[in-house]
Every structure is written in structure tokens, then in C-alpha cells.
C-alpha positions in Angstrom: 1.4 5.2 2.4 -1.0 3.7 -0.2 -2.0 0.2 0.7 -4.0 -2.6 -1.0 -7.4 -0.9 -1.3 -5.9 2.4 -2.7 -3.5 0.7 -5.1 -6.0 -1.9 -6.2 -8.4 1.0 -7.1 -5.6 2.9 -8.8 -4.7 -0.1 -11.0 -8.3 -0.9 -11.8 -9.0 2.7 -12.9 -5.8 3.1 -14.8 -6.2 -0.1 -16.8 -8.9 1.1 -19.3 -7.0 4.4 -19.7 -3.6 3.1 -20.6 -3.7 -0.5 -21.8 -3.0 -0.8 -25.5 -1.4 2.6 -25.7 2.2 3.2 -26.7 4.8 5.1 -24.6 6.2 7.6 -27.2 8.7 9.2 -24.8 9.7 9.0 -21.2 10.9 12.2 -19.4 12.5 11.7 -16.0 12.3 15.0 -14.2 13.6 13.7 -10.8 16.8 11.7 -10.9 16.1 10.3 -7.4 13.0 8.6 -8.6 14.8 6.0 -10.7 15.9 3.0 -8.7 17.2 0.7 -11.5 19.8 1.1 -14.3 19.5 -2.0 -16.4 17.5 -1.9 -18.6 17.7 1.9 -18.9 14.5 3.9 -18.6 14.8 4.8 -22.3 14.1 1.1 -23.0 10.4 1.7 -22.4 10.1 4.3 -25.2 8.2 2.8 -28.0 6.7 0.0 -25.8 3.0 -0.7 -25.6 1.3 -1.1 -22.2 -0.2 -4.6 -22.3 -1.6 -4.7 -18.7 -1.5 -2.9 -15.3 -1.6 -5.0 -12.2 -0.9 -4.7 -8.4 1.6 -6.6 -6.4 1.6 -5.6 -2.7 1.8 -1.8 -2.7 3.3 -1.6 -6.2 1.8 -0.8 -9.6 3.3 -3.0 -12.3 3.0 -2.1 -16.0 3.5 -5.1 -18.3 5.1 -3.7 -21.5 5.8 -5.1 -25.0 9.3 -6.3 -25.4 9.1 -8.4 -22.3 9.7 -5.4 -20.0 7.9 -4.4 -16.8 7.8 -0.9 -15.4 7.2 -0.8 -11.7 6.1 2.2 -9.7 6.3 2.3 -5.9 4.2 5.4 -4.9 5.4 5.3 -1.3 3.8 8.0 0.9 3.3 10.9 -1.6 3.5 9.5 -5.1 0.4 9.8 -7.2 -0.4 8.9 -10.8 -2.5 11.1 -13.1 -3.5 11.3 -16.8 -3.1 14.8 -18.3 -3.2 16.4 -21.7 0.3 16.5 -23.2 -0.3 20.2 -23.8 -0.8 20.9 -20.1 2.2 22.4 -18.3 3.7 20.1 -15.7 4.0 21.4 -12.2 7.2 21.2 -10.2 5.8 18.1 -8.3 5.8 16.0 -11.5 8.7 13.5 -11.3 8.0 11.5 -14.4 6.2 12.1 -17.7 5.3 9.3 -20.0 4.0 10.7 -23.3 1.3 8.3 -24.6 -0.1 8.1 -28.1 -3.4 10.0 -28.4 -2.0 13.3 -26.9 -2.1 12.4 -23.2 0.6 11.9 -20.6 0.8 9.5 -17.7 2.4 11.5 -14.9 3.9 10.6 -11.6 3.7 13.3 -9.0 5.3 13.5 -5.6 3.1 15.8 -3.5 5.2 16.0 -0.3 8.7 17.4 0.5 10.2 13.9 1.0 10.9 12.3 -2.3 10.5 8.6 -1.7 8.7 7.1 -4.7 10.5 4.6 -6.9 10.6 3.8 -10.6 12.1 0.4 -11.7 12.4 -1.0 -15.2 12.9 -4.8 -15.2 13.0 -7.6 -17.7 9.9 -9.7 -17.2 11.8 -12.8 -16.3 13.7 -10.9 -13.5 10.8 -9.3 -11.8 10.1 -12.0 -9.1 13.8 -12.2 -8.2 14.7 -8.5 -8.0 13.8 -5.4 -6.0 11.1 -4.3 -5.3 9.0 -7.4 -6.0 11.5 -10.0 -5.0 11.1 -11.0 -1.4 7.5 -9.9 -1.1 5.2 -12.3 0.8 1.9 -13.8 0.0 -1.0 -11.6 -1.2 -3.6 -11.6 1.6 -6.5 -12.0 -0.9 -5.0 -14.9 -2.8 -6.3 -18.4 -2.3 -2.8 -19.5 -1.1 -3.3 -17.3 2.0 -5.1 -20.0 4.1 -5.5 -20.2 7.9 -2.7 -22.8 7.9 -0.4 -20.4 6.0 -1.1 -17.6 8.5 -0.5 -19.9 11.5 3.0 -20.9 10.1 3.8 -17.2 9.6 2.8 -16.3 13.1 4.9 -19.0 14.6 7.9 -17.9 12.5 7.6 -14.2 12.9 8.0 -13.8 16.7 7.1 -10.1 16.8 4.2 -7.9 17.8 1.1 -8.3 15.7 1.1 -4.7 14.4 4.6 -5.1 13.1 3.9 -8.5 11.6 1.0 -7.3 9.5 3.2 -4.5 8.0 6.2 -6.7 7.3 6.1 -7.2 3.6 8.0 -10.5 3.5 5.0 -12.1 5.2 2.0 -10.3 3.8 2.4 -8.0 0.9 0.4 -4.8 0.7 -0.7 -4.1 4.3 0.7 -1.1 6.1 0.2 1.2 9.0 -3.5 2.1 8.4 -5.0 -1.3 7.5 -3.0 -3.2 10.2 -4.9 -1.0 12.7 -8.2 -1.6 10.9 -7.6 -5.4 10.7 -6.6 -5.8 14.4 -9.6 -3.7 15.5 -11.9 -5.9 13.4 -10.3 -9.0 14.9 -10.4 -7.6 18.5 -6.7 -8.3 19.0 -4.1 -6.2 20.6 -1.5 -4.7 18.2 1.1 -5.3 20.9 0.5 -9.0 21.4 3.3 -11.4 20.3 2.5 -13.3 17.2 3.3 -16.7 18.9 0.9 -16.0 21.7 -2.3 -16.2 19.6 -4.4 -19.4 20.1 -6.5 -21.2 17.5 -9.6 -19.1 17.7 -7.7 -15.9 17.7 -5.8 -17.0 14.7 -9.0 -17.8 12.9 -10.4 -14.3 13.8 -7.2 -12.7 12.4 -7.3 -14.6 9.2 -11.0 -13.7 8.7 -10.4 -10.0 9.6 -7.6 -9.6 7.1 -9.7 -10.8 4.2 -12.9 -9.1 5.3 -11.4 -5.7 5.9 -9.4 -5.7 2.7 -12.3 -6.9 0.5 -14.7 -4.4 2.1 -12.2 -1.6 1.8 -11.6 -2.2 -1.9 -15.3 -2.1 -2.5 -15.6 1.1 -0.5 -12.7 2.7 -2.3 -14.2 1.9 -5.7 -17.5 3.3 -4.7 -15.8 6.4 -3.3 -13.6 7.2 -6.3 -15.8 5.8 -9.1 -13.7 5.9 -12.3 -11.3 8.6 -11.0 -7.7 7.9 -10.2 -7.3 8.1 -6.4 -5.3 11.0 -5.0 -6.0 11.0 -1.3 -6.8 8.2 1.1 -10.4 8.5 2.1 -9.9 8.8 5.9 -13.7 8.7 6.5 -13.7 5.1 5.5 -11.4 4.1 8.3 -12.9 2.8 11.6 -10.1 3.5 14.1 -7.0 4.7 12.3 -6.5 8.4 12.7 -9.4 8.5 15.1 -7.7 9.0 18.5 -10.1 10.3 21.1 -13.2 9.4 19.1 -15.6 6.8 20.3 -15.0 3.2 19.2 -17.7 2.3 16.6 -18.2 -1.0 18.4 -18.1 -0.3 22.2 -17.8 3.5 22.6 -14.5 3.5 24.4 -12.3 6.4 23.2 -9.8 5.2 20.6 -6.2 5.4 21.9 -2.9 6.0 20.1 0.7 5.2 20.6 3.2 7.3 18.6 6.5 6.0 17.5 8.8 7.7 15.0 6.7 8.5 11.9 4.1 5.8 12.6 1.1 5.9 15.0 -0.8 2.8 16.2 -4.5 3.3 16.9 -6.5 0.8 18.9 -9.6 0.5 21.2 -8.6 -0.3 24.8 -12.1 -1.7 25.4 -12.2 -4.1 22.5 -8.6 -5.0 22.0 -6.4 -4.7 25.1 -8.7 -5.6 28.0 -9.0 -2.0 29.1 -5.2 -1.3 29.2 -4.1 2.0 27.7 -0.5 2.0 26.6 1.8 5.0 27.3 2.3 7.6 24.6 5.9 7.2 23.7 6.3 10.9 22.9 5.4 11.8 26.5 7.6 9.0 27.8 10.6 10.4 26.0 10.0 13.9 27.3 9.8 12.7 30.9 13.1 10.9 30.8 
């Protein structure tokens, strides 16, 4: 699922293409995409896009008329600009016809249709789904070491799960929680409340350093293009099971659970302990 570096790059590259343009028509081609009913999606027709910004993993389009269009790409949702004359493929779930003869199109590239489209009144955005309930932005000034310490004490869960829980930190998911914990040399399975002062400082620094570096790397990788695929080659440990840890050379290990996989270095993060692969554990029962 797209996380902060991907969505930040998407928003930055979309902004000069769409800000100031008017949505002449909105064509919803997948009914399951729409997650709100009031205001109706037709309310955005005739509105001008005033800004595009990121909140967590969401792309927010501030529109004239005090409306906000929110797109949650989820795993397979991608945005593209295309000529209005270009035929839309079956993967296109939403077409916004812009002035100037171009469309902003939302595609869902996989078989599972999970992306979401919301239309909200501006004054309701912070109190309603999907923005309402999101935690602090990890790169905001309000995310201090003291704020992190309070979250860790309250959460009482494993570190990997904590980093991906959006009510604490908005925008981090499966991939970058692995990257952050590797950078901080912390076990993804450690309880949040077990971290001591120096470990908490390392975690706070790693969150900010990894995300800032990754945004810069994404922007360099994609240039002015709208991102379509996560550049896996930029990741240090995520999706690199069996490869040598870039820091100590220990083979990267993985624990599979449901649709998510946790990648970590036993040498750097867990004191040499390799955790059981839950897929094999289930088969042996």
C-alpha cells in the first residue's frame, strides 16, 4: 500500500498539473469506489482544484465551493493524467474531465477493489472518515520525542503494529515500519512499553530520517512523473528475505502473517533470534 514517500511524491507531482483547473465532469465507473454520499459526487462538477495535499496515506483535493475530494489509493489505486480523447481501460474506476482536454483518472490495477473516494465539506474533513481519527504526521514539528514516548506507553503492542496503527502515526505502513525498525536497530516484535530512553530516541530519529530520505529518493527516482509502482530497489530490508543485511551481512529474515510480511535482520535487531515462519507453523499443527 502506498505510504508517505509514495503519496508525498504523487501529491507534489500532481499539484502543478491540476491546481487551477476546473472539473468539467465526473464519471464514476466503479460504484464500489465511492465511500460517501453527502455531498454527492456530482457536487464536484464545476469546481476548481485549489490545492492538492497529503494527509497520512490520503490525497486531498481542496476544491472551490468549500469542498474536499479525498482519494485513498489503498494497495492498487493509482492516479494518472490522460488526454480526454484516450479510451479508458477497464481498470479505470474514476474519470475527472478537466478543462484543457485532459482527464485525471483513478485506476485500480489489481483484482481487489479497495480504493476509496470521498467528497466532504471542508469543515467536516477532520471529523469524518477517512481523515477523522488519524494520528500525528511523523514529519510535523508536533511529533517530538516526548509525543512518541507518550504514544509508546499508551499503545501496549508490538513495535511493528504500533508504527502501522494510523491513530498514532499517520502514513506509515508495512514497508516503512520495517525500514524504520531496521534503521533504529529495534525488534519489530518488542512491546512498545519495553523501550528505554535511548531506544526511544533512536526510534524517533529513525522515523524522521527514513521518511525524509525516502521522500528525497522517491522524488529523484520519479522526477516529474506520477508514481505508479513502489521502487523496491530503494528499500533496505523490506522484501529482501534471504539477502545480506546492508549493515551486518546477516541474511534478512521474514515472518509471514495473513497478507502482511515482516522483514528484519536477526543480527541487528533481535540479538540473533530468528522467529518462526507462521506459514510453516500452521502447516505443522
